[in-house]
C-alpha positions in Angstrom: 0.0 0.0 0.0 1.0 3.6 -0.7 2.5 5.4 2.3 0.6 8.7 2.3 3.0 10.0 5.0 6.0 9.8 2.7 4.0 11.4 -0.1 3.0 14.2 2.2 6.6 14.6 3.3 7.6 14.9 -0.4 4.8 17.4 -0.9 6.1 19.3 2.1 9.6 19.4 0.6 8.2 20.8 -2.6 6.2 23.5 -0.7 9.4 24.4 1.2 11.2 24.9 -2.1 8.3 27.0 -3.3 8.5 29.1 -0.1 12.3 29.5 -0.8 11.5 30.8 -4.3 8.8 33.2 -3.0 11.4 34.4 -0.4 14.0 34.9 -3.1 11.5 36.8 -5.3 10.7 39.1 -2.4 14.4 39.8 -1.7 15.0 40.4 -5.4 12.1 42.9 -5.3 13.7 44.7 -2.3 17.1 44.9 -4.0 15.4 46.2 -7.1 13.7 49.0 -5.3 17.0 49.9 -3.4 19.0 49.9 -6.6 16.5 52.2 -8.3 16.7 54.6 -5.4 20.4 55.0 -5.8 21.0 54.8 -9.6 19.6 56.7 -12.6 19.9 56.1 -16.3 19.2 53.7 -19.1 21.1 50.9 -17.4 18.6 51.1 -14.5 15.6 50.6 -16.8 17.3 47.6 -18.3 18.1 46.3 -14.9 14.5 47.0 -13.7 13.1 45.0 -16.6 15.5 42.1 -16.2 14.7 41.9 -12.5 11.0 42.1 -13.2 11.3 39.1 -15.6 13.3 37.2 -12.9 10.6 38.0 -10.3 7.9 36.7 -12.7 9.9 33.5 -13.4 10.5 32.9 -9.7 6.9 33.5 -8.8 5.7 31.2 -11.7 8.1 28.5 -10.6 7.0 28.8 -7.0 3.4 28.6 -8.0 4.1 25.6 -10.1 5.9 23.8 -7.3 3.1 24.6 -4.9 0.6 23.2 -7.4 2.6 20.1 -7.9 2.8 19.6 -4.1 -0.9 19.9 -3.8 -1.3 17.4 -6.7 1.1 14.9 -5.0 -0.9 15.0 -1.8 -4.2 14.8 -3.5 -3.2 11.9 -5.8 -1.5 10.0 -2.9 -4.7 10.3 -0.8 -6.8 9.2 -3.8 -4.6 6.2 -4.5 -4.6 5.3 -0.8 -8.4 5.5 -0.7 -8.6 3.2 -3.8 -6.2 0.8 -2.2 -8.2 0.7 1.0 -11.5 0.2 -1.0 -9.8 -2.7 -3.0 -8.6 -4.2 0.3 -12.1 -3.9 1.8 -13.7 -5.5 -1.3 -11.1 -8.3 -1.2 -11.8 -9.0 2.5 -15.5 -9.0 1.8 -15.0 -11.5 -1.1 -12.9 -13.7 1.1 -15.6 -13.6 3.9 -18.3 -14.4 1.3 -16.3 -17.3 -0.1 -15.8 -18.6 3.4 -19.5 -18.3 4.2 -20.4 -20.1 1.0 -17.9 -22.9 1.7 -19.4 -23.3 5.2 -22.9 -23.3 3.8 -22.0 -25.9 1.2 -20.4 -28.1 3.9 -23.7 -27.8 5.9 -25.7 -28.7 2.9 -23.5 -31.7 2.2 -23.9 -32.8 5.8 -27.7 -32.4 5.4 -27.6 -34.4 2.2 -26.1 -37.3 4.1 -29.0 -37.4 6.5 -32.5 -38.8 6.0 -35.0 -36.1 6.7 -38.7 -36.7 7.3 -41.4 -34.1 7.8 -44.8 -35.1 9.2 -47.5 -32.4 9.0 -51.2 -32.1 9.1 -53.9 -29.5 8.8 -52.6 -25.9 9.4 -49.2 -27.4 10.4 -48.6 -28.2 6.7 -48.0 -24.6 5.7 -44.8 -24.0 7.6 -43.3 -27.3 6.3 -43.6 -26.2 2.7 -40.8 -23.5 2.7 -38.5 -25.8 4.5 -39.0 -28.7 2.1 -38.7 -26.3 -0.8 -35.3 -24.9 0.4 -34.0 -28.4 1.0 -35.1 -29.4 -2.5 -33.5 -26.3 -4.1 -30.3 -27.1 -2.3 -30.2 -30.7 -3.4 -31.2 -32.3 -0.2 -33.8 -35.1 -0.4 -36.6 -35.1 2.2 -39.7 -37.2 2.7 -43.0 -35.5 3.7 -46.0 -37.2 5.2 -49.1 -35.0 5.1 -52.2 -36.1 7.0 -55.7 -34.5 6.7 -59.3 -35.3 7.4 
């Protein structure tokens, strides 16, 4: 089974990297504003544009890492839920097979016995479903019905 904890740890590592990128983007923005305060000219405009592009790339990369981290966590939980459901279905199938085997063993035991029903009057009605079930399950039974 998938270890959701290690997937969450991996996602946490990705989020940490995204946080580092966000932090770097903020520092770059601070340096850009400090640089612009002290310098003038065409080079500053070029520098301003270049830093703006870097900030956008850092922000985009951080957003992407954050999204991937969310996807990793989400997919890991989905896979875990599917594995747990499959395990539950497997256990139920095993339990059903065991019950069916036990039922078959009981029916085989009943088939070895000689069964006789004696009924009369209104007592005949409750015997019918029992004899019907025995017949449907391959067990022979004799029935004696008495009436006036």
